[in-house]
C-alpha positions in Angstrom: -16.2 -136.4 34.0 -13.2 -134.4 32.9 -15.3 -132.0 30.9 -17.5 -131.3 33.9 -14.4 -130.5 35.9 -13.1 -127.9 33.3 -16.4 -126.5 32.2 -16.7 -124.0 35.1 -13.2 -122.7 34.5 -13.8 -122.4 30.8 -17.0 -120.4 31.5 -15.3 -118.3 34.1 -12.6 -117.3 31.6 -14.8 -117.4 28.5 -14.0 -113.9 27.4 -10.2 -114.5 27.5 -10.7 -117.9 25.8 -12.7 -116.2 23.0 -10.4 -113.1 22.6 -6.9 -114.5 22.9 -6.9 -117.1 20.0 -9.0 -114.9 17.8 -6.9 -111.7 18.2 -3.6 -113.6 18.2 -4.5 -115.3 14.9 -5.7 -112.0 13.4 -2.6 -110.2 14.3 -0.4 -113.1 13.0 -2.4 -113.1 9.7 -2.2 -109.3 9.5 1.5 -109.4 10.0 1.9 -112.2 7.5 0.2 -110.0 4.8 3.0 -107.5 5.2 0.7 -104.6 6.2 2.6 -104.1 9.5 6.0 -104.0 7.9 6.2 -100.3 7.4 5.0 -99.7 11.0 7.6 -102.1 12.3 10.4 -100.4 10.3 9.2 -97.0 11.4 9.4 -98.1 15.0 12.9 -99.5 14.4 13.8 -96.1 13.0 12.6 -94.4 16.2 14.6 -96.8 18.3 17.8 -95.8 16.3 16.9 -92.1 16.9 16.3 -92.6 20.6 19.3 -94.8 21.2 22.3 -92.8 22.5 25.0 -92.3 19.9 28.1 -94.4 20.2 31.6 -93.0 20.5 33.3 -92.1 17.1 35.2 -94.9 15.5 38.7 -93.6 15.1 39.7 -96.5 12.8 37.9 -94.9 9.9 38.7 -91.7 8.1 36.3 -90.3 5.4 37.6 -88.0 2.6 34.4 -86.3 1.6 33.7 -84.6 -1.7 31.4 -81.7 -0.8 29.8 -79.1 -3.1 32.6 -76.8 -2.2 35.2 -79.4 -3.3 33.4 -79.9 -6.6 33.4 -76.1 -7.3 37.1 -75.9 -6.7 38.0 -78.5 -9.3 39.1 -77.5 -12.7 36.8 -80.1 -14.2 34.2 -82.6 -13.0 34.4 -85.5 -12.8 37.9 -84.8 -11.6 40.5 -86.0 -14.0 42.4 -89.2 -13.5 45.6 -87.2 -13.0 44.0 -85.3 -10.1 42.6 -88.5 -8.6 46.0 -90.1 -8.9 47.6 -87.1 -6.9 44.9 -87.5 -4.2 45.7 -91.2 -3.8 49.4 -90.6 -3.7 48.9 -88.0 -0.9 46.8 -90.5 1.1 49.3 -93.3 0.5 52.0 -91.2 2.2 50.1 -91.5 5.4 50.3 -95.3 5.2 46.7 -96.3 5.8 45.9 -100.0 6.1 43.2 -99.8 3.4 41.9 -97.2 1.0 38.4 -97.3 -0.4 37.6 -95.4 -3.6 33.8 -95.0 -3.6 33.9 -93.3 -7.0 33.0 -95.0 -10.3 36.0 -95.1 -12.6 35.0 -97.6 -15.2 36.0 -95.2 -18.0 39.1 -92.9 -18.4 38.8 -89.3 -17.5 41.8 -87.6 -19.1 44.2 -86.1 -18.6 46.3 -88.4 -16.5 44.7 -91.8 -17.1 48.0 -93.6 -17.5 49.2 -92.1 -14.2 46.1 -93.3 -12.4 46.6 -96.8 -13.8 50.1 -96.9 -12.4 48.8 -95.8 -9.0 46.2 -98.6 -9.1 49.0 -101.1 -9.9 51.2 -99.8 -7.1 48.6 -99.7 -4.4 47.7 -103.2 -3.3 45.5 -101.9 -0.4 43.3 -99.9 -2.6 39.7 -101.1 -3.2 37.5 -99.8 -6.0 33.7 -100.2 -6.4 31.5 -102.1 -8.8 27.7 -101.8 -8.9 26.1 -105.2 -9.4 22.4 -104.7 -9.0 20.1 -103.7 -11.9 16.9 -101.9 -10.9 14.3 -99.6 -12.5 16.1 -96.4 -11.7 19.7 -97.6 -11.9 22.0 -99.9 -13.9 25.1 -101.9 -13.1 28.5 -100.0 -13.3 31.7 -101.8 -14.1 34.8 -101.5 -11.9 38.1 -99.9 -12.9 39.7 -102.5 -15.2 43.1 -102.2 -13.6 41.7 -102.9 -10.1 39.5 -105.7 -11.4 42.5 -107.5 -12.8 44.1 -107.4 -9.3 40.8 -108.5 -7.6 40.8 -105.2 -5.8 37.1 -104.5 -6.3 34.1 -104.7 -4.0 30.3 -104.3 -4.5 29.0 -101.0 -3.3 25.3 -102.0 -3.7 23.0 -101.0 -0.8 19.7 -102.9 -0.4 16.7 -100.6 -0.4 13.6 -101.2 1.6 10.2 -100.5 0.3 10.1 -97.0 1.8 13.4 -96.2 0.1 15.6 -96.4 3.3 18.8 -98.3 3.9 18.6 -100.7 6.9 20.7 -103.5 5.5 24.2 -104.0 4.2 25.9 -106.5 2.0 28.8 -108.7 2.8 28.8 -110.7 -0.4 27.0 -110.1 -3.7 25.9 -112.9 -6.0 27.1 -112.2 -9.5 25.5 -115.4 -10.9 24.8 -118.9 -9.8 28.4 -119.6 -8.9 30.4 -116.4 -8.6 30.2 -114.0 -5.7 31.9 -110.7 -5.0 32.9 -109.4 -1.6 31.3 -106.1 -0.7 33.2 -102.9 -0.7 32.9 -102.7 3.1 33.9 -106.3 3.8 36.9 -106.0 1.4 38.2 -103.0 3.3 37.5 -104.5 6.7 39.4 -107.6 5.8 42.5 -105.5 4.8 42.3 -103.8 8.2 41.9 -107.1 10.1 44.6 -109.0 8.3 47.5 -107.5 10.4 45.4 -108.5 13.5 45.6 -112.1 12.4 41.8 -112.2 11.6 40.7 -113.8 8.3 37.5 -115.1 6.9 36.3 -118.4 8.2 32.9 -120.2 8.7 31.3 -120.1 12.1 31.6 -123.3 14.2 27.9 -123.1 15.2 26.6 -122.5 11.7 29.0 -123.1 8.8 26.9 -120.9 6.5 27.7 -117.8 8.7 30.8 -115.7 8.4 33.0 -115.4 11.5 35.6 -112.7 11.9 37.4 -112.8 15.2 34.8 -112.4 17.9 32.0 -111.5 15.5 29.6 -114.0 13.9 27.4 -112.5 11.1 24.0 -114.2 10.7 22.6 -114.1 7.2 19.6 -111.8 6.9 16.4 -113.8 6.0 13.2 -112.6 4.4 11.1 -112.6 7.6 13.7 -111.4 10.1 12.5 -108.9 12.7 9.7 -106.8 11.2 10.3 -107.8 7.6 7.9 -109.9 5.7 9.0 -111.6 2.5 11.8 -109.1 2.0 14.4 -109.6 -0.7 17.1 -111.6 1.0 19.3 -112.3 -2.0 23.1 -112.4 -1.6 24.6 -112.3 1.9 22.9 -109.4 3.8 23.1 -108.3 7.4 21.1 -105.8 9.4 23.0 -102.5 9.6 23.8 -101.4 13.2 24.5 -97.7 12.6 26.8 -95.9 15.1 24.8 -92.7 14.9 23.0 -90.3 12.6 25.8 -87.7 12.2 28.9 -87.9 10.0 31.0 -86.9 13.0 30.9 -90.5 14.1 34.0 -90.8 11.9 36.9 -88.5 11.3 36.2 -86.5 8.2 38.4 -84.2 6.1 37.6 -82.6 2.7 39.0 -83.4 -0.7 40.4 -79.9 -0.8 42.4 -80.4 2.4 43.9 -83.5 0.9 44.8 -81.7 -2.4 46.4 -78.9 -0.4 48.2 -81.4 1.8 46.6 -80.0 4.9 46.3 -83.4 6.6 47.4 -83.7 10.2 50.4 -86.0 10.5 49.6 -89.6 11.0 45.8 -88.9 10.7 45.4 -91.9 8.4 48.1 -94.2 9.5 46.9 -97.8 10.0 43.3 -96.7 9.3 40.7 -97.3 6.7 40.4 -94.3 4.4 37.2 -93.9 2.4 36.9 -91.4 -0.5 33.3 -90.6 -1.5 30.8 -87.9 -2.4 28.6 -86.0 0.1 27.6 -83.3 -2.4 23.9 -83.1 -3.2 24.7 -82.7 -6.9 26.5 -86.0 -7.1 23.3 -88.0 -6.2 24.9 -90.4 -3.7 22.6 -89.6 -0.7 20.2 -92.1 0.8 17.4 -92.2 3.4 18.2 -94.1 6.5 16.5 -94.8 9.9 17.8 -91.3 10.9 15.7 -89.7 8.2 12.5 -90.5 10.2 12.5 -87.5 12.5 8.9 -86.5 13.2 9.3 -82.7 13.6 12.0 -81.9 11.1 12.7 -82.5 7.4 14.2 -85.9 6.6 18.0 -85.8 6.2 19.9 -88.2 4.0 23.2 -89.9 4.6 26.0 -90.1 2.0 26.7 -93.6 0.6 30.3 -93.3 1.8 29.1 -92.8 5.3 26.8 -95.8 5.1 29.8 -97.9 4.0 31.8 -96.5 6.9 29.0 -97.6 9.3 29.1 -101.1 7.8 32.9 -101.3 8.0 32.8 -100.0 11.6 30.1 -102.7 12.4 32.4 -105.4 11.0 35.5 -104.2 12.8 33.7 -103.6 16.1 32.2 -107.0 16.1 35.4 -108.7 15.2 37.7 -106.8 17.6 35.5 -105.3 20.3 32.7 -107.8 20.5 30.1 -105.1 19.7 26.7 -106.6 19.4 25.1 -107.1 16.0 21.3 -106.6 15.6 19.8 -110.0 16.3 16.3 -111.3 15.8 14.3 -113.9 17.6 13.4 -117.2 15.9 9.9 -117.0 14.4 8.2 -119.4 16.9 9.5 -117.2 19.8 8.1 -114.1 18.1 4.7 -115.8 17.8 4.8 -116.7 21.5 5.6 -113.0 22.2 2.4 -112.0 20.3 0.4 -114.7 22.1 1.7 -113.6 25.5 0.8 -109.9 24.8 -2.7 -111.0 23.8 -3.1 -113.0 27.1 -1.9 -110.0 29.1 -4.3 -107.6 27.4 -7.3 -109.9 27.7 -6.6 -110.9 31.3 -6.3 -107.3 32.4 -9.7 -106.4 31.0 -11.5 -109.6 32.0 -10.4 -109.4 35.6 -11.9 -105.9 36.0 -15.0 -106.6 33.9 -17.4 -106.2 36.9 -15.9 -102.9 38.0 -17.7 -100.6 35.7 -16.7 -97.5 37.7 -13.1 -98.3 37.2 -13.0 -97.9 33.4 -10.4 -95.2 33.6 -8.2 -97.4 35.7 -8.7 -100.2 33.2 -7.6 -97.9 30.4 -4.6 -96.8 32.4 -3.6 -100.4 33.1 -3.8 -101.3 29.5 -1.7 -98.3 28.4 0.8 -99.0 31.2 1.2 -102.5 29.9 1.7 -101.2 26.4 4.3 -98.8 27.7 6.1 -101.6 29.5 6.1 -103.6 26.3 7.4 -100.7 24.2 10.0 -99.8 26.8 11.1 -103.4 27.1 11.5 -103.6 23.3 13.6 -100.5 23.3 15.9 -101.8 26.1 16.2 -105.1 24.1 17.2 -103.1 21.1 19.9 -101.3 23.0 21.2 -104.8 24.0 21.1 -105.8 20.3 17.7 -107.5 19.9 15.0 -106.4 17.5 11.6 -107.6 18.8 8.3 -107.4 16.8 6.8 -104.6 18.9 3.9 -103.6 16.6 2.2 -107.0 16.4 2.7 -107.4 20.2 1.1 -104.0 20.8 -1.8 -104.8 18.5 -2.3 -108.1 20.2 -2.3 -106.4 23.6 -4.7 -103.7 22.6 -6.8 -105.9 20.3 -7.5 -108.5 23.0 -8.4 -105.8 25.5 -10.9 -104.3 23.0 -12.2 -107.8 22.1 -12.9 -108.6 25.7 -14.7 -105.3 26.4 -16.9 -105.9 23.4 -17.6 -109.5 24.3 -21.4 -109.6 24.2 -24.0 -111.9 22.7 -24.2 -111.2 19.0 -27.7 -109.8 18.1 -29.4 -110.1 14.7 -29.2 -106.4 14.4 -25.4 -106.3 14.5 -25.2 -109.2 12.1 -27.6 -107.4 9.8 -25.4 -104.3 9.8 -22.3 -106.4 8.9 -23.9 -108.5 6.2 -25.7 -105.5 4.8 -22.4 -104.2 3.4 -22.2 -107.2 1.1 -25.8 -108.3 0.6 -29.2 -106.7 -0.1 -31.6 -106.2 2.8 -33.8 -109.0 1.4 -31.0 -111.5 1.4 -30.0 -110.5 4.9 -33.6 -110.9 6.0 -33.8 -114.3 4.4 -30.6 -115.4 6.2 -31.5 -114.1 9.6 -35.3 -114.4 9.9 -35.8 -117.7 8.1 -35.1 -120.7 10.2 -33.3 -122.4 7.4 -31.7 -119.2 6.1 -28.2 -120.2 7.2 -28.3 -123.8 6.0 -26.4 -125.0 3.0 -28.7 -126.0 0.1 -31.4 -124.4 -2.0 -34.8 -124.6 -3.5 -36.1 -124.6 -7.0 -38.0 -121.5 -8.1 -38.8 -119.3 -11.1 -36.3 -116.4 -11.4 -35.6 -113.7 -14.0 -31.9 -113.2 -14.5 -30.3 -110.0 -15.8 -26.7 -109.8 -17.0 -25.1 -106.5 -18.1 -21.7 -105.8 -19.4 -19.8 -102.8 -20.8 -19.0 -103.1 -24.5 -15.3 -102.9 -25.4 -14.3 -102.1 -21.9 -11.3 -104.4 -22.0 -9.9 -102.4 -24.9 -10.7 -99.1 -23.0 -9.0 -100.3 -19.8 -5.8 -101.2 -21.7 -5.5 -97.6 -22.8 -6.0 -96.0 -19.4 -4.1 -96.1 -16.1 -5.5 -98.3 -13.4 -6.7 -95.4 -11.3 -8.9 -94.1 -14.1 -10.3 -97.5 -14.8 -11.3 -97.9 -11.1 -12.8 -94.3 -11.2 -14.9 -95.2 -14.3 -16.1 -98.5 -12.8 -17.0 -96.9 -9.5 -19.1 -94.2 -11.2 -20.8 -96.8 -13.5 -21.5 -99.4 -10.8 -22.7 -96.8 -8.4 -25.3 -95.4 -10.9 -26.4 -98.9 -11.9 -26.8 -100.1 -8.2 -29.2 -97.2 -7.5 -31.4 -98.2 -10.5 -31.3 -101.9 -9.6 -32.3 -101.2 -6.0 -35.1 -98.9 -7.2 -36.6 -101.9 -9.2 -36.1 -104.3 -6.2 -33.4 -106.4 -8.0 -30.9 -108.4 -6.0 -27.3 -107.8 -7.1 -25.7 -111.3 -6.9 -22.2 -110.3 -8.1 -20.1 -107.6 -9.8 -18.1 -109.5 -12.4 -15.4 -106.9 -13.4 -17.4 -104.4 -15.5 -20.4 -106.7 -15.5 -23.4 -107.1 -13.1 -25.4 -110.2 -12.3 -28.9 -109.3 -11.0 -31.7 -111.6 -9.8 -35.4 -110.9 -9.8 -37.3 -113.5 -7.8 -34.6 -114.6 -5.4 -34.7 -114.5 -2.4 -38.1 -112.8 -2.6 -40.4 -113.9 -5.4 -43.0 -111.4 -6.9 -45.5 -111.8 -9.7 -44.0 -109.0 -11.7 -40.3 -110.2 -11.6 -40.0 -110.3 -15.4 -41.7 -106.9 -15.9 -39.4 -105.3 -13.3 -36.3 -106.9 -14.8 -37.2 -105.4 -18.3 -38.1 -102.0 -16.8 -34.9 -102.1 -14.8 -32.8 -102.8 -17.9 -34.4 -99.9 -19.8 -33.8 -97.6 -16.8 -30.2 -98.8 -16.6 -29.6 -97.9 -20.3 -31.2 -94.5 -19.7 -29.0 -93.9 -16.7 -26.0 -94.5 -18.9 -26.6 -91.0 -20.4 -25.9 -89.4 -17.0 -22.9 -91.7 -16.5 -21.4 -90.6 -19.8 -22.1 -86.9 -19.1 -20.0 -87.2 -15.9 -17.4 -89.1 -17.8 -17.2 -86.4 -20.4 -16.8 -83.7 -17.7 -13.9 -85.7 -16.3 -12.4 -86.3 -19.8 -13.1 -90.0 -19.5 -14.2 -92.2 -22.5 -17.8 -92.8 -23.3 -19.3 -96.2 -22.2 -21.9 -98.4 -23.8 -23.6 -101.3 -22.1 -25.4 -104.4 -23.3 -28.0 -106.3 -21.3 -29.3 -109.9 -21.6 -32.4 -111.2 -19.7 -33.8 -114.7 -19.3 -36.4 -116.3 -17.2 -36.5 -119.9 -16.0 -36.3 -122.5 -13.2 -33.1 -122.4 -11.1 -31.9 -123.6 -7.7 -31.6 -120.6 -5.3 -30.0 -120.8 -1.9 -26.8 -121.0 0.1 -24.2 -122.6 -2.2 -20.8 -123.6 -0.8 -19.6 -125.2 2.4 -20.1 -124.7 6.1 -16.9 -122.5 6.1 -17.6 -120.5 2.9 -21.0 -120.0 1.2 -22.8 -117.6 -1.0 -26.5 -116.9 -1.6 -26.8 -117.4 -5.4 -28.7 -119.2 -8.1 -27.5 -122.0 -10.4 -28.9 -123.8 -13.4 -28.9 -123.8 -17.2 -31.1 -120.7 -17.3 -28.3 -118.7 -15.6 -25.9 -119.7 -18.3 -28.5 -118.9 -21.0 -29.0 -115.4 -19.6 -25.2 -114.8 -19.7 -25.0 -116.1 -23.3 -27.8 -113.8 -24.4 -25.9 -110.8 -23.0 -22.9 -111.6 -25.2 -25.0 -111.1 -28.3 -25.8 -107.5 -27.4 -24.2 -104.3 -28.7 -23.9 -101.1 -26.8 -27.3 -99.7 -25.7 -29.2 -102.9 -26.6 -31.4 -105.1 -24.4 -32.1 -108.7 -25.5 -34.6 -110.9 -23.8 -35.4 -114.6 -24.2 -38.8 -115.9 -25.3 -39.4 -117.2 -21.7 -39.0 -113.6 -20.4 -41.2 -112.2 -23.2 -44.0 -114.7 -22.3 -43.6 -114.2 -18.6 -43.7 -110.4 -18.7 -47.4 -110.3 -19.8 -47.3 -106.6 -20.6 -47.0 -104.2 -23.5 -43.4 -104.4 -24.8 -41.9 -102.5 -27.7 -40.1 -105.0 -29.9 -37.6 -103.5 -32.4 -36.3 -106.8 -33.7 -35.9 -110.5 -33.1 -33.6 -113.3 -34.2 -32.9 -116.9 -33.6 -29.7 -118.0 -32.0 -28.1 -121.3 -31.0 -26.0 -120.6 -27.9 -23.2 -122.9 -26.8 -24.5 -125.7 -24.7 -28.1 -125.2 -26.0 -29.3 -128.0 -28.3 -32.2 -126.0 -30.0 -32.7 -122.6 -31.6 -33.7 -119.8 -29.1 -35.7 -116.8 -30.1 -34.5 -113.5 -28.6 -36.2 -110.1 -28.8 -34.7 -106.7 -29.0 -36.5 -104.4 -26.5 -37.1 -100.8 -27.3 -39.6 -100.0 -24.4 -42.2 -101.2 -21.9 -45.7 -99.9 -21.3 -48.1 -100.3 -18.5 -47.2 -98.8 -15.1 -43.5 -98.3 -16.1 -43.9 -96.6 -19.5 -40.2 -96.4 -20.3 -38.6 -96.5 -23.8 -35.1 -96.2 -25.2 -34.2 -93.2 -27.4 -34.8 -93.7 -31.1 -31.8 -94.7 -33.2 -31.1 -91.6 -35.3 -27.8 -92.9 -36.7 -27.5 -91.6 -40.3 -25.3 -93.6 -42.7 -23.1 -91.5 -45.0 -21.9 -93.2 -48.2 -18.1 -92.8 -48.7 -16.8 -91.5 -52.0 -13.5 -93.4 -51.4 -14.1 -96.7 -49.4 -11.8 -97.3 -46.4 -9.7 -100.4 -46.9 -9.5 -102.7 -43.9 -8.3 -106.1 -42.7 -10.4 -108.0 -40.2 -10.6 -111.3 -38.3 -13.5 -113.1 -36.7 -13.3 -113.4 -32.9 -14.0 -116.7 -31.2 -14.8 -115.8 -27.6 -12.1 -113.3 -26.8 -9.5 -114.6 -29.3 -9.1 -113.8 -32.9 -9.1 -116.8 -35.3 -5.7 -115.6 -36.8 -7.1 -115.6 -40.4 -7.1 -112.1 -41.9 -9.8 -111.2 -44.5 -9.9 -108.2 -46.8 -12.8 -105.7 -46.9 -13.8 -102.1 -47.2 -16.1 -99.8 -45.4 -18.4 -98.2 -48.0 -20.6 -96.2 -45.6 -20.3 -94.9 -42.1 -22.3 -93.5 -39.2 -21.3 -92.6 -35.6 -22.0 -96.2 -34.5 -22.4 -98.3 -37.6 -20.8 -99.1 -41.0 -21.5 -101.1 -44.1 -18.7 -103.7 -44.6 -18.2 -105.0 -48.1 -16.3 -108.3 -48.2 -16.1 -111.5 -50.3 -16.0 -113.6 -47.1 -19.2 -114.9 -45.7 -20.2 -113.6 -42.2 -23.0 -114.6 -39.8 -25.1 -112.2 -37.8 -23.7 -111.6 -34.3 -20.1 -112.5 -35.4 -17.6 -110.4 -33.4 -15.0 -108.8 -35.6 -11.6 -107.2 -35.0 -10.8 -104.6 -37.7 -7.6 -102.8 -38.6 -7.3 -100.0 -41.1 -4.9 -100.8 -43.9 -3.4 -97.3 -43.6 -3.3 -97.4 -39.8 -2.6 -101.1 -38.8 -1.7 -100.2 -35.2 -5.3 -99.2 -34.4 -7.7 -102.0 -33.3 -11.5 -101.5 -33.9 -14.1 -104.0 -32.6 -17.5 -104.5 -34.1 -20.4 -107.0 -34.3 -22.2 -108.1 -37.4 -25.9 -107.0 -37.3 -27.2 -108.4 -40.5 -26.4 -109.1 -44.2 -27.8 -106.4 -46.5 -27.0 -108.1 -49.8 -24.6 -110.8 -51.2 -21.3 -109.1 -50.1 -22.5 -106.3 -47.8 -22.9 -106.5 -44.1 -24.2 -104.0 -41.5 -21.8 -103.9 -38.6 -22.2 -102.1 -35.2 -19.0 -100.8 -33.6 -18.4 -102.0 -30.0 -15.2 -100.1 -29.5 -13.6 -97.4 -31.6 -10.3 -95.7 -30.4 -10.1 -91.9 -30.6 -7.5 -92.2 -33.4 -10.0 -94.2 -35.5 -12.8 -91.7 -34.8 -10.5 -88.9 -36.1 -9.8 -90.8 -39.3 -13.5 -91.6 -39.9 -14.4 -88.0 -39.3 -11.8 -86.9 -41.8 -13.1 -89.3 -44.4 -16.7 -88.3 -43.8 -16.0 -84.6 -44.1 
């Protein structure tokens, strides 16, 4: 009864009901991944640029060290004696606090003793210490004399992922127990002390610092537009006064040295001494560096500290608003509300096809209201997540306009990016195609893998590894499609191909063998392109097996994959591991099922893991009949060495070396093979890791092909580094 009552309403608003939860969830997930963070921060930067600049803060004076000041010094860094004179001159103006944003952990003579005395006689002087340790910077100790008097603050500035400063520190964690007040907070407290304002916990939240009228919330990892940001120590969002240094009274170092300071300029103020010169590398990107039509400008570190000091003083004394963020549930409701507005605007006008322009105007107007409202909220001290809200608004509008019955053609287009046309046809055109389960059928399975690619990838940057893989996989995919194989999966540098699923054909085994030969021939073109791009040469091994498997949709109702499972899948993968570069090995089942003229260059019996009986595998050199393909002849010529190459080697179990080193020597060499003489007994198909005695840092990988006499074994190299090739060529010449 209740359902019958609501059913018409649900149908009437079906587009909104479909779009709103879908788009809202997508936007929330997208935001959670962090992909929207840079857009959010960029929008925040534009809000700072658009916000009217605030009046200058007269409580702060900056003594800047510009390029002109540096050139006028007798030496740089300026000597301790010169710095002592500068401090004495500033002290004569009786400021409340002096901040020295210059590292002075080591003496700079002459005048070091004089500077130490000035430090001892200036209780309102605060020095700096760099605490953080990053890739491009290291901690810097404070001046020892100031550290003894606890007149040191941390001048660290938290960097965002785009290299900009949007946060400031109030306290820095030195270890699990000790904390250090920041440079800005230390100076602000000196200024506030005569006003009767000292540090105390907030009454509403004892974890928050309260100074006078200002309560400073601790920055958390997901505040505002941030996602999983580094929220270590006690951070706050920086509320800059403006983008120009003129927000604070500024004089040059030279003016101080020449005593050209207006009377009482610094009296009862916070005086900061710091570098603005480009050569002194104390410039940072800030929200004001995000101008669209001009080159980004950087802000001096001393100016950033001045902004944070001003923020603390203005909040404590003037009640100036800090930048606040909404609780996360409220932010999610804002995204939901925006999605509802966008979907409703479009759904209500869905019948008015002639008013599409008006519909677009309405949506853009709603987006403008949302953006404008967020900017007004920012002026009032609130940072709202505007990008997710805009995406929800626009996304729900688009979703509603595209709300139509899903056709098989659209689904085919989507699935076709991930599956072959045959698999898509099986899923869409077969009544049971989408059901979980499978059927038993005869399938030929092909596994390919690049030999020694792990060692190659360790020697190359990730970008080149991806470039090599894309070139190789692209070429192999073309060949596999030509022979009507179904690519089940790319496994790193390996490929898993099915012949006989989902479409079974009488010649599945023949096509699999012909496809394998064509893939090996295509490697010549791949290596030619690699050579042109100065990339390493690749070799591929292929294993093929035929047998009964279960083919179908394997998984759950929420997540499934069309694939095959069974022991014959595992056997095909095992056979591939026995191959060397350029080799194709097939099982006896495939050999019998092919029923065509095959060129067999060798055979051997193996006992793969998990198989209880010996298996015969065949080395394929070509296929006749309608395909008429063959691999190139092996023209590898062995050269006997006058002086054997001494080596140490270990036998690999899977991907790991056994740890036992054996002695041996290479007595003859070719481009791909070698004869290994050793007293240790080896088995055919053993994988070896070799190191030259004279070059132990070079790893060479090889596989045992056969035993030629009592202590001699023919091995096939699977990976030879360029350094080893150079050594072998030198010995061979």
